[in-house]
N, C-alpha and C positions, 0 to 999 in steps of 0.2 A: 698574791690578792684571797683575798681567806671569807667566808664565806657560801661561793661559791663551784659545784657539785659537779664534777667532768660528766653528762648524760649519753654525749658522743660520742662513738667512733671515728672523726680527722683525719686526715689526713693529714700526720707532724709536717707545718710550713710554720717558717718562722717569718712575719712582717717590715718589713722593714716602717718608719710612720706614711711616708711620702704613697708608697704599695698600699697598707692602713684604706688611708685617707681617700682613695681612690677606691680602693673595692667596697668601704660604707657611703660612701659619697660624704661624707666631713674632710672639714680643712684639717689638712693641719697644723695649724695655727686652734681647731680647738682643740685634737687630742696633746695638744700641748700645756695645755687651760685642762684637760679631763689629769693628766697624767699631774700639773701646778695643783688640784685639790685632790688629789688622792683615790677621786674615782672607775681614770683606769687609770693602775701604773701599767710604761714597757716591760718586760717579763726579762725583759735584762736588757741590760748598757751595754754599749763594744768601749771600745777606749779609745775611738775618739772621737767621747760623747751619742752614740745613737741611738737610737733607740728602735727594736726590736721588738715583734707581738709574738707574741703564741697563740694558739686554737686555741684556752681556757681565755686567750685577749680578749680573740673575735668576740666569743660566746656574752664575753661582760659585758661588751658594747654593744652587741643586739640589742642586751636588757634595756642599758640605760636608751635607748634609741626606743626601745618599743613604751618606753618607762615616760619618755617622752612627753610620747601620741598622747598617752593619758594628760598633762598637762602636769607635771607633777615639776618638784620641783628639784635642781643638783642636784643638796642637800640632804635632801628626803628621797633619789634613789638612792645617793651613795650609804644612809642606813641600816635601805631593805639589801639591796648588796651584798653588804655588809656583814648581816647577821650571818650565825653560828648555821644556823637551821635551815639558811633559802636553797633551793634546790632548784637549778636549774627545767628542767621539764616541765614541776610543776603548773611552776611561770609562766613555759609556754603557758599550758594546758587555763587559763587565765585567760592569758592573752587571745589566743582563738573565735574561746567566749567573746570575749571582747568588740572584736571587730567582728564573730557574728549577730551583732546583736548592734555594731553599730554599718552593717550593712540594712539590713530587716528599712531601722530610720530614716538610715536615704534610700531605700524604699519607697517609702510610705509618707518621704519628703516628694522624691518625686511625682509620683502618682497626688498628692496635697497639689501639688508645678501645672501636673496634667490639668486634674479639675480648675484651675484656677485659672488658665489659662480660654478652657471652652471652654469659660463665667461668663468670662469677659470678652469673649468675641458673641455671648448669644446660647449658646448651644444648651448648655445647661444652667440651672438655677441653683445658690452656693450660699447658702447663710453662711450672716462674717463667724458659728461658731468654727463652722465648714473650715475659713478655711486657713485657721490657726490648728490643724490638722496639725501632730507631724513636732508639735514645737512640745513636746514632752514637760509635767512638772521635772523627768530626770532628767533630760534635758535636761531644760530650765535650773537644775540645780549645777550640775558641769561649768554653764559654761560663768554664773557666776563664784563659782568655785578656782576659772578661769581668771579669772578679776582681782580676788582675791588673795590666791597664791605670792602675793609679788612682799601682803602685810604678814605677814607670818604665819609661822602652825596655829597661833591660838585663835584665832577669827576665824582656819577652818573649822580649827573643832569646838566653836565654838557656835559656829554651824551650822558643823552636823550635829550637833543634841541637841537644837533647836527643829530642825525639819525632820529629824526619828522622833523628837515626844511627839509632831501632830499625824490626827489620827490621818484613814481615807480619805476620806470624805470632806475632811477641815484640807488635805492638803490639794482636792479638785477643788477645793473651792477658792486657796491662793490663789492656784493657777489660774482658774476664766476672771477673777479681779485684778490676775499681771498681765490677760487677752486684751483686758475690757482696758483696760490703760493704754494697751497699747494699736489697742483698733480706737481710742478715742486721736490718738496724737497721727497716729494718721486720717482717720473724718476733718482735720485741721492744715497740715499739708493739705490736701484735698478741696481745700473747701481756701486757699490763699495766702492761710496765716504764715505771717511771719516768729519764724523761734524764740524771739524775746518778748513779744507778742501775750501780753495779757492770761488768756486765756490759752498759751499753754505751757506759757508760767504755773500753772493755779492746776493744771493736769500734772505739772510733775511733783506736786506737793505730791502729790495718790504714790507717784511715782517715788517717790523714795516712803513718801512713808510706804509701801509692800512691805522695801525690802530692808521691813527693820523683821519682816518675822525670817527673816537667814540670818542678820546677825546688827551691829550695830553698825549702820554705814556713817564713816567719819568723810568732811570731806572728799579727802585727797581721794578719796576710796568712790568715794560721785562723778568727779571731773574724770579718777582715770578708767570708770566708765562708762563714761561719754568718748573716755578717744578708747576703745577698748572697740565699741560697737563699729565705727568708721570703718580704725585702723584693721586690727583684726578680719580677715579674710571670710572664715568658717562667721563670726557676730555678722560681715557686713549684705553675703550673702542671701543668710536666711531675714535680714529684715530688706533688701532690695525688694525680696518676695511680692512682702506685704506695698511695700513700692519700688521704685528705682532711686526715689533722691532720700529716700529713710535717716539711711546711717547718716549723712551727711547735717542733716535737718536734725537730727538726736543727738549730734552731738555740741552742735552751737545752742540747740535749746539748751541743754544742758551744764555747759561753761556760763554763758549765762546765769539758769536757775544758783549756779554754785556762785559768782562772782556774787550775787546779791546779796546771798546768804555770807559768804564770809568778808561784805563791809559790812553788813550788820554787824557780827562778830566786832569785830574796830570798833564800831561807833559806840555798844553796847558798852568794851573795856576802856577807851577814852569817856565816854560819858561815864566813869564807874575809878578811875582816875581821877576826873576833875571836884567826885563827889570827895571823894578820901583827902583833898590836898582842899577841900575849903569847911574839913571838919579836922585840920588838926591844929 
Protein backbone atom coordinates (compact mmCIF):
# COMPACT_ATOMS: atom_id res chain seq x y z
CA UNK A 1 0.00 0.00 0.00
CA UNK A 2 2.10 2.83 -1.32
CA UNK A 3 1.55 6.37 -0.14
CA UNK A 4 0.44 5.60 3.43
CA UNK A 5 2.97 6.37 6.13
CA UNK A 6 2.59 4.69 9.49
CA UNK A 7 2.41 7.44 12.12
CA UNK A 8 0.90 5.58 15.06
CA UNK A 9 2.24 2.82 17.28
CA UNK A 10 -0.82 0.66 16.98
CA UNK A 11 -0.66 -2.83 18.39
CA UNK A 12 0.21 -5.34 15.66
CA UNK A 13 -3.07 -7.14 15.02
CA UNK A 14 -4.19 -8.91 11.87
CA UNK A 15 -7.89 -8.88 11.03
CA UNK A 16 -9.86 -11.17 8.77
CA UNK A 17 -12.20 -9.50 6.28
CA UNK A 18 -15.15 -10.39 8.50
CA UNK A 19 -13.49 -8.91 11.59
CA UNK A 20 -12.54 -5.71 9.77
CA UNK A 21 -16.05 -5.45 8.39
CA UNK A 22 -17.50 -5.59 11.91
CA UNK A 23 -14.85 -3.22 13.30
CA UNK A 24 -15.33 -0.51 10.66
CA UNK A 25 -19.05 -0.92 10.09
CA UNK A 26 -18.73 -1.66 6.37
CA UNK A 27 -19.94 -4.73 4.56
CA UNK A 28 -17.71 -7.61 3.55
CA UNK A 29 -18.81 -7.02 -0.04
CA UNK A 30 -17.60 -3.42 0.21
CA UNK A 31 -14.17 -4.58 1.37
CA UNK A 32 -14.04 -7.08 -1.50
CA UNK A 33 -14.92 -4.28 -3.92
CA UNK A 34 -12.23 -2.00 -2.46
CA UNK A 35 -9.78 -4.83 -3.10
CA UNK A 36 -11.00 -5.26 -6.69
CA UNK A 37 -10.43 -1.60 -7.55
CA UNK A 38 -7.10 -1.39 -5.70
CA UNK A 39 -8.37 1.04 -3.07
CA UNK A 40 -7.74 -1.26 -0.10
CA UNK A 41 -5.69 -4.36 -0.77
CA UNK A 42 -5.45 -7.03 1.94
CA UNK A 43 -2.08 -7.07 3.65
CA UNK A 44 -1.75 -10.74 2.89
CA UNK A 45 -3.66 -13.66 1.43
CA UNK A 46 -3.82 -16.97 3.23
CA UNK A 47 -3.28 -20.28 1.47
CA UNK A 48 -7.03 -20.71 1.67
CA UNK A 49 -7.52 -17.43 -0.20
CA UNK A 50 -8.72 -15.54 2.88
CA UNK A 51 -7.90 -11.85 3.10
CA UNK A 52 -6.02 -10.51 6.12
CA UNK A 53 -5.55 -6.85 7.09
CA UNK A 54 -2.85 -5.35 9.31
CA UNK A 55 -2.65 -2.03 11.18
CA UNK A 56 -1.62 -0.10 8.08
CA UNK A 57 -4.64 -1.40 6.19
CA UNK A 58 -6.89 -0.37 9.08
CA UNK A 59 -5.51 3.18 8.94
CA UNK A 60 -6.00 3.32 5.19
CA UNK A 61 -9.62 2.18 5.53
CA UNK A 62 -10.18 4.92 8.09
CA UNK A 63 -8.89 7.47 5.59
CA UNK A 64 -11.16 6.05 2.88
CA UNK A 65 -14.19 6.52 5.15
CA UNK A 66 -13.14 10.05 6.15
CA UNK A 67 -12.78 11.09 2.51
CA UNK A 68 -16.10 9.46 1.64
CA UNK A 69 -17.68 11.77 4.22
CA UNK A 70 -16.44 14.74 2.17
CA UNK A 71 -18.24 13.43 -0.94
CA UNK A 72 -15.19 12.33 -2.93
CA UNK A 73 -15.45 9.49 -5.42
CA UNK A 74 -13.54 6.28 -4.72
CA UNK A 75 -11.23 6.87 -7.69
CA UNK A 76 -10.36 10.30 -6.32
CA UNK A 77 -9.71 8.88 -2.85
CA UNK A 78 -7.42 6.23 -4.31
CA UNK A 79 -5.42 8.90 -6.14
CA UNK A 80 -4.98 10.85 -2.89
CA UNK A 81 -3.98 7.87 -0.76
CA UNK A 82 -1.55 6.54 -3.38
CA UNK A 83 0.42 9.76 -3.55
CA UNK A 84 4.01 9.20 -2.37
CA UNK A 85 3.82 12.26 -0.12
CA UNK A 86 0.52 11.29 1.55
CA UNK A 87 0.81 11.45 5.33
CA UNK A 88 -1.81 10.09 7.74
CA UNK A 89 -1.18 12.60 10.52
CA UNK A 90 -1.44 15.56 8.15
CA UNK A 91 -4.66 14.14 6.74
CA UNK A 92 -6.10 13.66 10.24
CA UNK A 93 -5.43 17.30 11.08
CA UNK A 94 -7.31 18.25 7.91
CA UNK A 95 -10.23 15.94 8.76
CA UNK A 96 -10.40 17.37 12.28
CA UNK A 97 -10.59 20.93 10.99
CA UNK A 98 -13.29 19.97 8.50
CA UNK A 99 -15.36 18.22 11.19
CA UNK A 100 -15.09 21.22 13.53
CA UNK A 101 -16.35 23.44 10.71
CA UNK A 102 -19.21 21.03 10.14
CA UNK A 103 -20.11 21.08 13.84
CA UNK A 104 -20.14 24.89 13.83
CA UNK A 105 -22.31 24.90 10.72
CA UNK A 106 -24.77 22.39 12.20
CA UNK A 107 -25.00 24.40 15.41
CA UNK A 108 -25.79 27.46 13.31
CA UNK A 109 -28.50 25.55 11.46
CA UNK A 110 -29.96 24.36 14.78
CA UNK A 111 -30.15 27.98 15.94
CA UNK A 112 -31.93 28.89 12.70
CA UNK A 113 -34.40 26.02 13.20
CA UNK A 114 -35.08 27.18 16.78
CA UNK A 115 -35.69 30.74 15.61
CA UNK A 116 -37.97 29.55 12.80
CA UNK A 117 -40.02 27.49 15.26
CA UNK A 118 -40.41 30.57 17.46
CA UNK A 119 -41.33 32.60 14.37
CA UNK A 120 -44.05 30.11 13.40
CA UNK A 121 -45.42 30.05 16.94
CA UNK A 122 -45.55 33.87 16.99
CA UNK A 123 -42.84 34.36 19.63
CA UNK A 124 -40.48 36.26 17.31
CA UNK A 125 -40.61 37.85 13.85
CA UNK A 126 -38.12 36.68 11.19
CA UNK A 127 -37.42 38.16 7.78
CA UNK A 128 -37.18 35.86 4.79
CA UNK A 129 -33.45 36.49 4.71
CA UNK A 130 -33.17 35.19 8.27
CA UNK A 131 -35.06 32.03 7.29
CA UNK A 132 -32.10 31.12 5.12
CA UNK A 133 -29.38 31.70 7.72
CA UNK A 134 -27.00 28.75 7.85
CA UNK A 135 -27.28 27.97 4.16
CA UNK A 136 -23.91 29.52 3.41
CA UNK A 137 -22.35 29.90 -0.06
CA UNK A 138 -19.68 27.42 1.03
CA UNK A 139 -22.33 24.86 1.95
CA UNK A 140 -24.23 25.50 -1.27
CA UNK A 141 -21.01 24.91 -3.21
CA UNK A 142 -20.55 21.62 -1.36
CA UNK A 143 -24.09 20.50 -2.16
CA UNK A 144 -23.75 21.22 -5.86
CA UNK A 145 -20.38 19.45 -5.89
CA UNK A 146 -21.89 16.31 -4.36
CA UNK A 147 -24.49 16.26 -7.10
CA UNK A 148 -21.86 16.62 -9.82
CA UNK A 149 -19.22 14.14 -8.67
CA UNK A 150 -20.88 11.30 -10.55
CA UNK A 151 -20.53 13.24 -13.82
CA UNK A 152 -16.73 13.36 -13.80
CA UNK A 153 -13.86 15.56 -12.63
CA UNK A 154 -14.01 17.94 -15.62
CA UNK A 155 -17.31 19.42 -14.43
CA UNK A 156 -16.06 19.61 -10.85
CA UNK A 157 -12.83 21.33 -11.88
CA UNK A 158 -14.64 23.83 -14.09
CA UNK A 159 -17.06 24.63 -11.28
CA UNK A 160 -14.22 25.20 -8.82
CA UNK A 161 -12.52 27.50 -11.35
CA UNK A 162 -15.71 29.50 -11.87
CA UNK A 163 -16.44 29.89 -8.16
CA UNK A 164 -12.92 31.03 -7.36
CA UNK A 165 -13.13 33.64 -10.14
CA UNK A 166 -15.93 35.49 -8.34
CA UNK A 167 -15.32 38.25 -5.84
CA UNK A 168 -16.80 37.99 -2.35
CA UNK A 169 -19.44 40.54 -3.33
CA UNK A 170 -20.36 38.50 -6.41
CA UNK A 171 -20.59 35.33 -4.32
CA UNK A 172 -22.96 37.03 -1.90
CA UNK A 173 -25.13 38.22 -4.80
CA UNK A 174 -25.16 34.75 -6.36
CA UNK A 175 -26.17 33.18 -3.08
CA UNK A 176 -28.90 35.78 -2.51
CA UNK A 177 -30.24 35.07 -6.00
CA UNK A 178 -30.36 31.34 -5.25
CA UNK A 179 -32.14 31.98 -1.95
CA UNK A 180 -34.75 34.06 -3.76
CA UNK A 181 -35.42 31.19 -6.18
CA UNK A 182 -36.07 28.74 -3.35
CA UNK A 183 -38.05 31.33 -1.40
CA UNK A 184 -40.32 31.87 -4.41
CA UNK A 185 -40.74 28.10 -4.80
CA UNK A 186 -41.78 27.84 -1.15
CA UNK A 187 -44.29 30.67 -1.68
CA UNK A 188 -45.71 28.83 -4.70
CA UNK A 189 -45.99 25.63 -2.69
CA UNK A 190 -47.76 27.42 0.16
CA UNK A 191 -50.14 29.02 -2.34
CA UNK A 192 -51.22 25.52 -3.43
CA UNK A 193 -49.66 25.67 -6.90
CA UNK A 194 -48.86 22.35 -8.57
CA UNK A 195 -45.22 21.47 -9.37
CA UNK A 196 -46.19 21.41 -13.04
CA UNK A 197 -47.90 24.82 -13.01
CA UNK A 198 -46.70 27.55 -15.33
CA UNK A 199 -45.67 29.75 -12.40
CA UNK A 200 -43.49 27.05 -10.82
CA UNK A 201 -41.97 26.11 -14.15
CA UNK A 202 -41.09 29.77 -14.77
CA UNK A 203 -39.30 29.88 -11.41
CA UNK A 204 -37.35 26.80 -12.47
CA UNK A 205 -36.10 28.69 -15.52
CA UNK A 206 -34.44 31.05 -13.04
CA UNK A 207 -33.15 28.04 -11.05
CA UNK A 208 -31.65 26.61 -14.24
CA UNK A 209 -30.04 29.94 -15.15
CA UNK A 210 -28.64 30.28 -11.64
CA UNK A 211 -26.81 26.95 -11.93
CA UNK A 212 -24.72 28.42 -14.74
CA UNK A 213 -22.80 30.32 -12.07
CA UNK A 214 -21.40 26.96 -10.99
CA UNK A 215 -21.20 24.79 -14.13
CA UNK A 216 -22.95 23.95 -17.40
CA UNK A 217 -26.12 22.20 -16.19
CA UNK A 218 -26.85 19.46 -18.71
CA UNK A 219 -30.24 17.80 -18.67
CA UNK A 220 -29.04 14.63 -16.95
CA UNK A 221 -27.50 16.77 -14.20
CA UNK A 222 -30.73 18.73 -13.74
CA UNK A 223 -32.75 15.54 -13.38
CA UNK A 224 -30.14 14.15 -10.99
CA UNK A 225 -30.42 17.27 -8.84
CA UNK A 226 -34.16 16.85 -8.61
CA UNK A 227 -33.74 13.30 -7.36
CA UNK A 228 -30.93 14.33 -5.02
CA UNK A 229 -33.01 17.06 -3.39
CA UNK A 230 -35.59 14.41 -2.50
CA UNK A 231 -33.56 11.24 -1.94
CA UNK A 232 -30.50 12.55 -0.11
CA UNK A 233 -31.18 12.70 3.67
CA UNK A 234 -28.97 15.79 4.01
CA UNK A 235 -30.60 17.70 1.15
CA UNK A 236 -34.12 16.64 2.12
CA UNK A 237 -33.61 17.64 5.76
CA UNK A 238 -32.45 21.13 4.82
CA UNK A 239 -35.25 21.70 2.31
CA UNK A 240 -37.79 20.43 4.86
CA UNK A 241 -36.70 23.25 7.15
CA UNK A 242 -38.15 25.61 4.55
CA UNK A 243 -41.28 23.50 4.05
CA UNK A 244 -41.98 19.83 4.91
CA UNK A 245 -43.22 19.09 1.39
CA UNK A 246 -40.50 20.96 -0.49
CA UNK A 247 -38.25 17.96 -1.38
CA UNK A 248 -41.08 16.07 -3.11
CA UNK A 249 -42.33 19.31 -4.69
CA UNK A 250 -38.88 20.07 -6.12
CA UNK A 251 -38.41 16.55 -7.46
CA UNK A 252 -41.76 16.61 -9.28
CA UNK A 253 -41.27 20.15 -10.57
CA UNK A 254 -37.76 19.51 -11.86
CA UNK A 255 -38.79 16.21 -13.47
CA UNK A 256 -41.50 18.05 -15.44
CA UNK A 257 -39.09 20.87 -16.32
CA UNK A 258 -36.49 18.44 -17.69
CA UNK A 259 -39.14 16.41 -19.56
CA UNK A 260 -40.28 19.58 -21.32
CA UNK A 261 -36.71 20.50 -22.26
CA UNK A 262 -36.04 17.01 -23.59
CA UNK A 263 -39.27 17.04 -25.62
CA UNK A 264 -38.32 20.43 -27.06
CA UNK A 265 -34.88 19.11 -28.04
CA UNK A 266 -36.42 16.05 -29.73
CA UNK A 267 -38.91 18.24 -31.60
CA UNK A 268 -36.08 20.48 -32.79
CA UNK A 269 -34.01 17.51 -34.00
CA UNK A 270 -36.99 16.09 -35.87
CA UNK A 271 -37.65 19.47 -37.47
CA UNK A 272 -34.00 19.73 -38.55
CA UNK A 273 -34.08 16.21 -40.02
CA UNK A 274 -37.29 17.05 -41.91
CA UNK A 275 -35.73 20.23 -43.28
CA UNK A 276 -32.61 18.36 -44.42
CA UNK A 277 -34.69 15.72 -46.20
CA UNK A 278 -36.75 18.42 -47.90
CA UNK A 279 -33.59 20.06 -49.23
CA UNK A 280 -32.13 16.86 -50.62
